[in-house]
N, C-alpha and C positions, 0 to 999 in steps of 0.2 A: 136754407137760408130764407132772408127775408128780403122779398120785392122790396124796391123803395119805388112805391108808386105817387109820392108825393112831388116827384119830379117827372111823371110821366109828360111825353110831349115836349120836355125841356132840353136843354143842351148844358152838359156838365163836363167840366175839366177836371180829371184826375192827375193828380201827380205823385210819385211814389208807389212803385208797383210790388212791393213786398206783400208779405201774407195778407195783411188786412186792406192793402190799397186794391189788391188784384179783386179781392172778394167784393170792396165797394164798387166795382166795376160791372161785375156779374150783377149784383144785386140792384144795380141802377139800371143797368139793361134790361133784366128781368121784368123791372117795374115800368118800364117804358119810357126810358129818358134815352137821350141821343148822347155817348160818351165820347171824348177824346182824351186819351190816356198820355202820359209822358214819364219819363223816368232819365235821370243822368247815366242810368248803366243798361249797356246796349244788351246785357243778357236778359235782364228784367222785362226789357221792352220785347225781346224775341220772346219769351215764355209768355208776354200777354196777347202777343199776335198771334201765338199757335192755339190760343184759347178762343181765338175770335173777337178778341177785344181791340176795336178802333184805336190806333195810335199815330200820333202826328208832334211834330217839332212846335210846342207852345212857344217858343221863343220868336217864331214869325206868325203867330196864329192872330187872328181878328177876334181881340178879346170882346169888342161889342157884342159877339154873340152867344157869350156864355151867360148861363144864369147863375152859376157857382163854381168855385173851385174845392174840391175836394181833396185836402193835403193830408198824406201819410204824417202820422204822429212824429216820425224820425226827422221830417224836414224843418230845419229852422223856420220859426214862425218872426221872433223878435231877435235873439241873440245868439251867437255874437254879431251876426247881422241877418237880415231876413234872407231866404234864398233869393235868387233871380225871378222864380216863378211867383213868387210873394210880392215882390214889386210890380210885376207887370199886373196881378190881380188887383192888388190896391189901386195904380193909376189909373184902372179901367172902373173903380167901382165895383169890383166883382166879390160878393160876399165869400170869405174863405171859411171852410167848415171841415169836419172830419166825420169819421165813421160813427161815433158816439152819438153825434147830432142829427146825423139821418135816422139812427134809431129812435130818438127822441120824437122826431116829426112823424115817424111811422106810427108809432106807438099811439101819439095824440091823436091821429087819425082814424085808427083801427079800433085801439082798445085803451082809452085814456084812465081807464079805472083799473087796466092790470099792475098787480104789485110790482114795484119798481125799487130796488135796494141798490143804491150806489155806495162805493166804496172807495175813499182815498186816506193817504197819510204817506210819510215818510217810511217808515216801518210797520209793518203788521197786517198790512192792507191784503195780502195774498190769504195768511191763515184767518183773518176775520172773513173774507169773502167765502172761502171754502166751507167756513163753520157755518155762515148764514146759510149758503145753501144747503150743508146737510141738515139744519135744523129743519129748515122749510119741509125738505123733503120726509124727515121723520114726521111730521104733522099733515102729511098727506098732499101737500101743495106739489103740482106740476111746476117744475123748476127748470129755468134755462141759465147757465152759470158761463161767463165769457168776458171779455175784454181785454184789460191787460194782464189778467192770468193766465191766458194762452190760447184762447179759443176767439177768433174774431168775433165781434158783436154780431155783425150781419150774416155769419154763417149759422147764428142760432134759429129756433122754429119761430115763425111770424108771430106778432103780438095777438093774444085772444084775452078774454075777460077772466079766464080763470088759471091764466100761465104767469108765475111768477119769474121776474128776471132779476138777477144778482151779478151785479156788474162791477169790477175792480176798473178803476179809473187812474191812471197815470197824470201826473201834470200837464204833459204835453196833448193827450187826449182831450182834458179839461178847457187847455187853452183853445180848443177847436170846436168847444159845443157850447154857445152861448145862450140856449134855451134848455140847458141839461134841467130838467124838472123829475127829479127821483120823487117817489111815495115815501121814502127815508134816504136821506143821505148821511151817511157816517164819514166823520174827518177824526181820524187818531192820533195824529201828531204833526208837528212842522219843526224839522231839523234841518241843517244847513246840509242840501242837495243839488245836484243838478244846475248849479248858478252859471254854468256855461251856456244853458239855455235860457235862463231867466233873469242872469245879470245880478240881483241882489236877491238876497233873502227875501225882502219887504214883498218883492214882487212874485217870488215864488209862494209865499204865504197866501197873496192876494187871489194868485191862480187857484190853491186850493180851496180857498173859501168859495168860489163860485160854485163848487159840488154842492155845498148845502145851502147858499142864497137863496135859490128857489125851490127848494125841496118841501114837500107838505109837512114833515117832520125831520128835524135835525138830531141825529145822535152825536155827540163831542166830546171827546177825550180830552179834559182841560189841564194836562200836566206841564205843558208849556205857555210860554207867555203868548205865543201866538194865537192857539187854540181857546184859550182863556178868552183873549178879546175879540175874537171870532163870536164864541159864544155870548158875550156880553151884549153884543151888537144885535145879534137875533134878539135875544130877551128884549132889549130895549124897543125892537120894534114889533113885540109883541106875536114872535111868531113860534109856534111849539119848539122845543128846545129841550134834550134831555143831555144832561151832564153826567159823565163817568169817569173813572178815575182808577188808575193802576193801584193805587193806595188805598182805596174803598172796599171795603166787604162786597161780594155779589149779593144782589137783592135776596130778601130771606127765602129760603127754600132750596136753594141752588148752591152745590159745592163742589169744586172741582178736586177733592183729595182723591188720590187715587187714580186720576184720570192721566195717565202717561204722556198724551199726545196735547196736553195744554197746561204743562210745568211752567212756574215762574210767573212772576207779577206782571209781565206785560201779558202774558196770554190770560190774566183775570183781567186786563184791560180789554183784550180783545174778545173775551168771552162775554163780558159785561155788555160792549156795544151789541155784539150780535143778538145777545137775549133782548136787550131794548129795542131791537129793528123787528125782530119776531114776534113779540108782544105788540107790537103797534099794528101788525099786521093780524092779531087774532090768535095766535097760536097759543094754546093753553101750557102752566108751569108744568104740567106732569109731562107733555109730550116734549116739551124744550128739556126738562131734565133726563129722560130717555134720550134724547138726540146728543146731550152733552156727553154722556157715557158711552156712546158707540162712535163717537168721532176718531176717525183713524188718524189724523193729523196730516199735515201736508207734506208731500214729498220733498226731502231736501232741509226742510226745515223743522228741527229737533223731532226729526222722525226716528222711532224707535224700530231697530232692524230686526234685532234677535238677541238672543240669551246663549252664553256659552258658561255652563256652571253660573257662577254669583256674577258673571260680568255681562252689563249692558253694553250694546253697540248702538251708538245714536250716529245718525247720519243728519248734519247741519252744514251741507253744503253751501246752502243758499246766503250762510254768514259771511259775506265778502269783506266787511270792513270790522272795525273794533267794536262799534256800538252793538251791531248784530250779534259778535261773539261774547259780549257781555252778558247779555239776555240768556246764554247758554250756560255761563261758566259758573254763573249765580245758579243755577239749578242743582249742581252736584258736587259733593263733598270730596270724591275721591277720581280724579279724571287723569285720564290717559290721552293727552291732546294731541292730534295730530292736525298741524297746520302749516300754512305757506301756500305758494304761488307766486302770480305776480303783484308785487306789493303797492300797497296804497300810502298816499300821503299820511303820515302819523304813524304809521305802523301798528306796533301793539304795546307802546308804553301807557297809555290812558287803560290798559288792562292790568297795570301791576297789582292793583289791591286785590286781584282774584287769583294772584299767583299761590298762594298759599293750598287753594284748592287742587293744584296741578302737582300729580303726584311723578310724572316725566311729561317731555314734550318730543314729539317728533317730527323734524323738519323736513319739506320737501320743497321744490320748486327753487324759483328766483330769490326769494327772498330769504332764503335758509341764511347767508352771511347777515344781513340786517336783525332778523329775531335771535339769532345765538346771540348777537351782541347785547341785545334787551334782556335775554334770557340769563346772561351768565352771572353766575353766583347767587340767583335767585331761585332757578326751577332746572333741575338737571334735563338734560336733553341730548337727543341721538340725531346726528345727521343721516338721514335715511333716502334724502334724493327724490324717491318716487313713491307712487302711493302704495304700491303693493309691499314693498322693503318695511312701510311705516306700519302697514297693517299688521304684518309679520311678526315684529320687534313689540308692538303695543299689546297684542293678543298675547304673547309670550310671558310680557312683564306683568299686565293686569290680572292673568291668571295665578300668578304667586302673590298677588295683593291680598295682605289680610283683612282688608275693608270688607263690609257686608255687601257692599255694593258695587264693585269698580266700576267704571264707566269709560268705555273707549269712543272717545268725542271725535269725528272729523268737523272743526268749527275751524275754515282756514285761515279768515281775516284777509284776505286775499282774493283777485280774480284770478280765474283760471286758465288765462289766454297762454301762458306759459308752457300748459301741456295737457289742456283740453280745451276744445271748442267752447265751451261754456258750463256753468255751475250744473246744469242737468246732467251732463256726462260725466262729469266728475263725481256726482254723487251718484251716478248709477254704475261705476267704475267700482267705488267703496262698495255698496250694495253687494256687489257681484262677489268681491273679494270677502267680503263676511260672511255671507251665504253658504260660500264655498268651505269656511272652516269645519274640520270633522267636530261632529257633535252640536253644530250649532241648531238652536230651535228658534225658528222665526217668529217674531212677535205678529199676532192676529193671522 
């Protein structure tokens, strides 16, 4: 844990007591702050109290006594309308921050030169975060990885000059980090997402830009209009900026061919951004090349699970929308595609150009009827209902394929909530089913 000593002796309100919120309370208390915690959920309040965190109703609190409000990223800050706790803080002039901001202040206080790579983008940020951390570890760095990728940032080890931090940041977290000042800030892309929380794509893009605005060096993938404009602004301000693109070749000496965990042009962009970041931090090209070859990939995102004869099994459960699925379908020529779940707006119509790559589709969950209508006449399909039926049928059909490398691909284009609590549980279920197939040889 990182004790937040920058608020020692001060009183801090904390709202939102999920994973990161509760860790924020404990980190503030460990650093000597007085904490008053609150949540709309009674069970969350009870869980906090059981850990010794002081709780109170912030609706009736005297806000003149608070030095800050630490807000959990899931609590609305601006859209569709500010949460009531945000209104109270703003009326009293209390600053509103999040756990990323707490980390930034503690780093500046304890180890301002500690390497800090912050990563955001609508898509690809988790893979780039994991790859950057992996490369730094391969280069001998003491690496701490967290943030939006799963480990709350304040659960990491305290800042030290020789300790590197690789942190994935969502737009919600950036919105609560006004002094975010990474050694290297990576911005991968800006496409329409989370407009229920940001109102317009222009506001969403402006929030994403804050991650690179104060970075010592920015690595920006300029494959969309928003990121190109952001890179232009940094360069006009004469701030160190490195442009990368998924259409460009990697820097001389680097090659992703044969690295199954980094298939596709989108991963060329992710790798280019990670390479630029670690080069900025002093890694040698030889160490980077070795790190690329040993990267195992990210669980649930183009994750190679195993081979059964010529058939490769790939877990892409994190692909919950059509844009993400497109990045998987373009990588393989002979696909036995498992898809479905709780459908999202737009469905899979935008994927029609990739249908010739699909030998057969296996439909599960609530989206089955909608997806069957889209596939009808273009791709053979089977209504499987559940994942276990889909895996069994896809395994049988792929084994009979004459292709050199048939691929059974779970890439759902849907949320998981009709059958699984989250995409991780869905991906874990797929992994278990695949590895239980007789004769399966796990990859790695």
